[in-house]
Each structure stands twice: as C-alpha cells, then as structure tokens.
C-alpha positions as CSV (number, residue, x, y, z in Angstrom):
1,M,1.8,42.7,12.2
2,A,-0.4,40.4,10.1
3,Q,-4.1,40.3,11.1
4,A,-5.8,37.0,12.1
5,L,-7.9,35.5,9.3
6,S,-11.7,35.5,9.9
7,N,-12.6,32.3,7.9
8,P,-10.9,28.9,8.4
9,S,-11.2,28.3,4.7
10,Q,-8.6,31.1,4.1
11,Y,-6.0,29.1,6.0
12,V,-6.6,26.2,3.6
13,R,-6.5,28.4,0.6
14,I,-3.1,29.8,1.7
15,E,-1.7,26.3,1.9
16,A,-3.3,25.3,-1.4
17,E,-1.7,28.3,-3.1
18,A,1.7,27.4,-1.6
19,L,1.3,23.9,-3.1
20,A,0.2,25.3,-6.5
21,R,3.4,27.4,-6.5
22,L,5.5,24.4,-5.6
23,A,4.0,22.5,-8.5
24,E,4.8,25.3,-10.9
25,R,8.4,25.3,-9.7
26,L,8.7,21.6,-10.1
27,D,7.6,22.0,-13.7
28,G,10.0,25.0,-14.1
29,D,13.3,26.1,-12.5
30,M,13.3,23.3,-9.8
31,R,13.2,20.5,-12.4
32,P,17.0,20.1,-12.7
33,A,17.6,20.0,-9.0
34,V,14.7,17.5,-8.4
35,E,16.1,15.3,-11.2
36,H,19.5,15.4,-9.6
37,A,18.0,14.5,-6.2
38,L,16.0,11.6,-7.8
39,A,19.1,10.3,-9.6
40,L,21.1,10.2,-6.3
41,L,18.2,8.6,-4.4
42,S,17.6,6.0,-7.1
43,A,21.2,5.0,-7.3
44,R,21.6,4.6,-3.6
45,S,18.3,2.6,-3.4
46,V,19.4,0.2,-6.1
47,A,22.7,-0.3,-4.2
48,G,20.7,-1.2,-1.0
49,Q,21.7,2.0,0.9
50,R,19.3,4.0,3.1
51,V,17.8,7.4,3.2
52,A,18.1,9.1,6.7
53,V,15.5,11.8,6.9
54,T,16.2,14.4,9.6
55,G,14.8,17.6,11.0
56,L,13.9,19.3,14.2
57,G,10.6,20.6,15.6
58,K,7.8,20.7,13.1
59,S,10.2,19.9,10.3
60,G,11.2,16.8,12.3
61,L,7.6,15.7,12.4
62,I,7.4,16.1,8.6
63,A,10.7,14.2,8.3
64,R,9.2,11.2,10.2
65,K,6.3,11.1,7.8
66,I,8.5,11.3,4.7
67,A,10.7,8.4,6.1
68,A,7.5,6.4,6.7
69,T,6.3,7.1,3.1
70,L,9.6,6.1,1.6
71,N,9.6,2.8,3.5
72,S,6.1,1.9,2.5
73,T,6.7,2.6,-1.2
74,G,9.9,0.6,-1.5
75,T,12.8,3.0,-0.5
76,R,14.6,2.0,2.6
77,A,14.6,4.9,5.0
78,M,14.9,5.9,8.7
79,F,14.2,9.0,10.7
80,L,17.4,10.4,12.3
81,H,16.8,12.8,15.2
82,P,19.4,15.5,14.9
83,V,20.0,15.9,18.7
84,E,20.3,12.1,19.1
85,A,22.6,12.1,16.1
86,L,24.9,14.5,17.9
87,H,25.1,12.0,20.8
88,G,25.8,8.7,19.0
89,D,23.0,7.9,16.6
90,L,25.3,8.9,13.7
91,G,26.4,5.3,14.0
92,A,23.2,4.3,12.1
93,L,24.7,5.8,8.9
94,A,26.9,4.0,6.5
95,P,29.1,5.4,3.6
96,G,26.9,5.9,0.6
97,D,23.7,6.6,2.5
98,I,21.6,9.7,1.7
99,V,20.8,12.2,4.3
100,L,17.6,14.2,3.6
101,A,17.6,17.3,5.9
102,L,14.6,19.5,6.5
103,S,15.0,23.1,7.7
104,Y,13.0,26.0,6.5
105,S,15.5,28.6,7.6
106,G,18.5,26.4,6.6
107,E,20.2,27.6,9.8
108,T,18.9,25.0,12.4
109,E,21.9,24.8,14.7
110,E,21.7,21.1,15.5
111,L,21.7,20.3,11.7
112,L,24.6,22.6,11.0
113,R,26.7,20.9,13.7
114,L,26.1,17.6,11.8
115,L,27.4,18.8,8.5
116,P,31.1,18.0,9.0
117,A,30.1,14.5,10.3
118,F,28.0,13.8,7.3
119,G,31.0,14.5,5.1
120,R,33.4,12.4,7.1
121,L,30.9,9.4,7.0
122,G,30.7,9.5,3.3
123,T,27.0,10.4,3.1
124,T,25.4,12.6,0.5
125,L,23.2,15.5,1.7
126,I,20.0,16.6,0.1
127,S,18.1,19.4,1.8
128,F,14.6,20.9,1.8
129,T,14.9,24.6,2.7
130,G,13.2,27.9,2.2
131,C,16.5,29.7,1.7
132,L,18.8,28.5,-1.1
133,T,21.6,30.8,0.2
134,S,21.5,29.3,3.7
135,T,24.3,27.4,5.3
136,L,22.4,24.1,5.0
137,A,21.8,24.7,1.3
138,N,25.4,25.6,0.7
139,G,26.5,22.4,2.4
140,S,24.2,20.2,0.3
141,A,24.8,18.2,-2.8
142,V,21.3,19.3,-3.8
143,A,19.1,21.9,-2.2
144,L,15.4,21.9,-3.0
145,D,13.3,25.0,-2.6
146,V,10.3,24.8,-0.2
147,S,9.8,28.5,0.2
148,V,6.3,30.0,0.6
149,A,5.0,33.5,0.2
150,E,3.4,33.4,3.6
151,E,2.4,31.0,6.4
152,A,-1.2,30.3,7.0
153,C,-0.7,31.4,10.5
154,G,-2.3,34.9,11.0
155,L,1.0,36.0,12.6
156,N,3.0,34.5,9.8
157,L,5.0,32.7,12.4
158,A,3.8,29.1,13.0
159,P,5.1,26.6,10.3
160,T,2.0,25.7,8.4
161,A,2.2,26.3,4.6
162,S,5.9,25.6,4.7
163,T,5.5,22.2,6.4
164,T,2.7,21.4,4.0
165,V,5.0,22.1,1.1
166,M,7.8,20.0,2.7
167,L,5.4,17.1,3.1
168,A,4.1,17.3,-0.5
169,L,7.6,17.4,-1.9
170,G,8.6,14.4,0.2
171,D,5.6,12.5,-1.1
172,A,6.4,13.5,-4.6
173,L,10.0,12.2,-4.4
174,A,8.9,9.0,-2.7
175,L,6.2,8.2,-5.3
176,E,8.5,9.0,-8.2
177,L,11.2,6.8,-6.7
178,S,8.6,4.1,-6.3
179,R,7.5,4.4,-9.9
180,R,11.0,4.3,-11.3
181,S,11.9,1.3,-9.3
182,G,9.0,-0.7,-10.7
183,F,7.3,-1.0,-7.4
184,Q,4.0,-3.0,-7.9
185,P,0.9,-3.7,-5.9
186,H,2.2,-7.1,-4.7
187,H,5.3,-5.3,-3.3
188,F,3.0,-2.9,-1.4
189,A,1.0,-5.9,-0.1
190,D,4.1,-7.5,1.2
191,L,4.9,-4.3,3.2
192,H,1.3,-3.8,4.5
193,P,0.2,-7.2,5.9
194,G,-1.9,-5.7,8.8
195,G,-5.3,-4.0,9.1
196,R,-7.9,-3.3,6.4
197,L,-5.3,-2.1,3.9
198,G,-3.4,-5.3,4.3
199,R,-6.5,-7.4,3.8
200,R,-7.5,-5.5,0.7
201,L,-4.1,-6.3,-0.7
202,A,-4.1,-9.9,0.5
203,K,-4.0,-12.7,-2.1
204,V,-6.9,-15.1,-2.6
205,R,-4.6,-17.9,-1.4
206,D,-4.4,-16.2,2.0
207,L,-8.2,-16.2,2.6
208,M,-9.5,-19.3,0.8
209,H,-11.0,-22.3,2.5
210,L,-9.0,-25.5,1.9
211,G,-8.4,-28.9,3.2
212,E,-11.1,-30.0,5.7
213,E,-12.8,-26.6,5.3
214,L,-13.3,-27.1,1.5
215,P,-16.8,-28.5,0.8
216,S,-16.5,-31.2,-1.8
217,V,-18.5,-34.2,-3.2
218,S,-18.2,-36.4,-6.2
219,P,-20.6,-36.3,-9.2
220,S,-22.2,-39.6,-7.9
221,T,-22.9,-38.3,-4.4
222,P,-26.6,-38.5,-3.6
223,M,-28.4,-35.4,-2.7
224,S,-28.8,-36.2,1.0
225,Q,-25.0,-36.3,1.3
226,V,-24.7,-33.1,-0.8
227,I,-27.0,-31.3,1.6
228,Y,-25.1,-32.7,4.6
229,E,-21.8,-31.5,3.2
230,M,-23.1,-28.0,2.4
231,S,-24.6,-27.7,5.9
232,R,-21.5,-29.0,7.6
233,K,-19.1,-26.6,5.8
234,K,-21.4,-23.6,6.0
235,L,-20.4,-21.9,2.7
236,G,-23.8,-22.2,0.9
237,M,-22.2,-24.4,-1.8
238,T,-20.1,-27.4,-2.4
239,T,-17.6,-28.2,-5.1
240,V,-18.1,-31.3,-7.2
241,L,-14.7,-32.9,-7.8
242,T,-13.2,-35.7,-9.9
243,P,-9.7,-37.3,-9.3
244,A,-6.9,-35.7,-11.2
245,G,-4.7,-38.7,-11.4
246,K,-2.4,-37.5,-8.7
247,K,-2.9,-38.5,-5.1
248,G,-4.9,-35.9,-3.3
249,K,-5.4,-33.7,-6.4
250,F,-8.8,-33.0,-7.9
251,R,-10.3,-31.3,-10.9
252,L,-13.4,-29.2,-10.9
253,A,-16.5,-30.8,-12.4
254,G,-18.9,-28.2,-11.2
255,I,-20.5,-26.8,-8.1
256,V,-23.9,-27.1,-6.3
257,S,-25.2,-24.0,-4.5
258,D,-28.1,-23.3,-2.3
259,G,-29.8,-21.8,-5.3
260,D,-29.4,-25.0,-7.3
261,L,-31.1,-26.9,-4.5
262,R,-34.0,-24.5,-4.3
263,R,-34.5,-24.8,-8.1
264,L,-34.3,-28.6,-7.9
265,L,-37.0,-28.7,-5.2
266,E,-39.2,-26.4,-7.2
267,R,-38.9,-28.6,-10.3
268,V,-39.2,-32.2,-8.8
269,G,-40.4,-31.7,-5.2
270,P,-39.8,-34.7,-2.9
271,H,-38.1,-36.6,-5.7
272,A,-35.1,-34.3,-5.4
273,L,-33.3,-36.7,-3.0
274,E,-33.2,-39.2,-5.8
275,R,-30.8,-37.1,-7.8
276,T,-27.0,-36.9,-7.5
277,A,-24.6,-34.0,-7.5
278,G,-23.7,-34.6,-11.1
279,D,-27.4,-34.3,-12.1
280,I,-27.8,-30.8,-10.9
281,M,-24.4,-29.2,-10.7
282,N,-23.4,-26.0,-12.5
283,R,-20.8,-27.3,-14.9
284,T,-19.3,-23.8,-15.6
285,P,-18.8,-22.2,-12.2
286,Q,-16.8,-19.0,-11.8
287,T,-13.2,-19.5,-10.7
288,I,-10.2,-17.4,-9.7
289,G,-6.5,-18.0,-9.4
290,P,-4.8,-18.2,-6.0
291,N,-2.4,-15.2,-6.7
292,E,-5.2,-12.8,-7.6
293,F,-5.8,-10.0,-5.1
294,A,-8.7,-10.6,-2.7
295,S,-10.2,-7.3,-3.7
296,N,-10.4,-8.6,-7.3
297,A,-12.4,-11.6,-6.1
298,L,-14.8,-9.3,-4.3
299,V,-15.3,-7.2,-7.5
300,Q,-16.0,-10.4,-9.4
301,M,-18.5,-11.8,-6.9
302,E,-20.4,-8.5,-6.7
303,A,-20.5,-8.1,-10.4
304,R,-21.9,-11.6,-11.0
305,K,-24.1,-11.6,-7.8
306,I,-22.5,-14.8,-6.5
307,T,-21.2,-15.6,-3.0
308,S,-18.2,-17.9,-3.8
309,L,-15.4,-18.5,-6.2
310,V,-13.5,-21.8,-6.6
311,V,-9.8,-21.3,-6.5
312,V,-8.1,-23.2,-9.4
313,E,-4.5,-23.4,-10.5
314,H,-3.2,-25.5,-13.4
315,D,-6.7,-27.1,-13.7
316,L,-6.5,-28.3,-10.1
317,V,-8.8,-27.2,-7.3
318,L,-7.1,-25.5,-4.3
319,G,-9.9,-24.1,-2.3
320,V,-12.9,-21.8,-2.2
321,V,-13.1,-18.1,-1.3
322,H,-16.4,-16.8,0.1
323,L,-18.0,-13.4,0.0
324,H,-18.1,-13.3,3.8
325,D,-14.3,-13.5,3.9
326,L,-14.2,-10.4,1.6
327,W,-16.9,-8.0,2.8
328,Q,-14.5,-6.4,5.3
329,L,-12.2,-5.6,2.3
330,A,-14.6,-3.1,0.8
331,P,-13.6,0.6,1.4
332,R,-15.7,2.5,3.9
C-alpha cells in the first residue's frame, strides 16, 4: 500500500507532473486523435449543434466545468447527467450533437448503458479515459488518453491527478475551438455581462454620462455659468460644444476642467469671472470612441493622469466617461 505523503507540496508536484506528461502526449502520439476531436467539434459548432458533456462522480464535476468553459468561450454546450439521461434527459440531444464522456476507467456502468442510445440518436461520441482499451474507448469515435502514472492521493485511490488532467484537456479543447472560431473579446463581453469581469469587458458607451448627465456649455458661456454647470454635473469638468448643423448634435470645441479653473484664478484672480469658456478651454482634450472597452479608457486615463474622456464618434460628442466609473474595473 502506498504511504501517505509528508509534504503538501508533493501532492501538487504529482499533479504538475501528470500535466507535464499530458502536454508531452499532446505534442506527440495524441496529436492525431486530438486533431480528429477538434475537427468533429468545430464542424458541429459551425452547424449550430451542441456538445453534451457527461460523467459521474468526480468526473461528473469536471464535466460540468468543461461544459461551462465551452459555453463561455463560444461553443454551445450542456452538462448531461448520465443517470438522468437514462430516465429521460436523452431528449435534450439532437442528431449531430457531440457527446463528450468522461470516465477514467472507461467502464462506468451508467455511461456504458447509454452507448446504444447515443448511436440511435445520431450523436458522435468523444471520450476522455485512462484506458484506451476500455468499453467506452472502443465505443467512441475518438478516445483521448487522460491516464496518469499515479494519483496524488497517498493511497493512489481518490481521483486527483486524473481529474486535473481531464480538466486541463477540456480547457485545451475549449480554448483551441475558441481560437479556431475567431472568438474575440467583444464576443466574450457579450457572454459575461455581470460582475467585475463583465464591467471590465463593458464598452465605453455602456458607462458614459450622456443626455442630462453630460456637462456642456458653449464657448461664449461666462465663467459663473461654467462653474455652475461643473458643480451641478459633478464630474470635475465640462465639455464646450458647438452646434453640428443637425438638431441635437454637437461638435467638441474643448473642455474646461477643475485644473483649468485653478490655473485661471492663479493668473487673473477675481477677474476670472470676466472670462468665457472659450477663453480658457483646452482645445485638444483626450477623446475615446464609444465602442472601445472601458478597460482601455481606464488605461488611457491613468497613463495621462486625467479623470475624464469625451466620447466622440464621427466628430460628434456622445458623452463623457469618468474615472470614478472605471475604478472598479481595475483587477484586484
């Protein structure tokens, strides 16, 4: 019987070594099988069909994660519980779908009982298994080798290194499918609208201040009104706009910021109120397009040490995005 390991780092090293051996196989004798699997998955994805990922026990937990990763990177997927599939959930499958089955032994009874049904339904079976001579492997269009020399478990019993290898191989397939399909950051943003990740991938147009929230004055606006507009809108600046010839459309003449006001007061003192927005405005302010990622706006502001960007498209002002709107986008 294997002896318990004395240092937790040894468990990690066993799993890391299993991953290293998987990488070697992917570059070597597994390459044709993986390419075959990717070709099948890519073709079905283009045709709009789904990948049903299935497994039982620890393999089932890994199957759920692989299904989630496929969905979030552009490949339609679902988790199919093998026991529920035996009692009606096979109705979720359609001809042409891919079934990705995970079983280290390749002899999981519940999966084997599904093999005839997969064939009758016109699905294609890809398996992850540690035994390429198993019943599951023999019933698959493609069987991918997830064997490991040993589990990290000191008794060499609990699925540890083997499930790590399954997870890594699932991630590798999902990411390569995503790359081959031309999946882009804006696609990822569309699928992740919630939470910090969603906000990091949000577009400037989703966060900008517009309409009544947009601080704006004309070049002839006196300084007292400029100060009032800046105080009312609370963004520390105001745009200076000129009509664009279309009703309700304006071009950017410049901006006035809190810093511009301070510098004006330092120069002319109480006579500052005699000036207009056009007298002191910055005529070359920083701008950004509405379809830029909000994270790009944050980078631009931090690099230039400014607190706002005017959102412009086709020479027309759409809004303003402020640093306060973007701080929560920064990774922690």
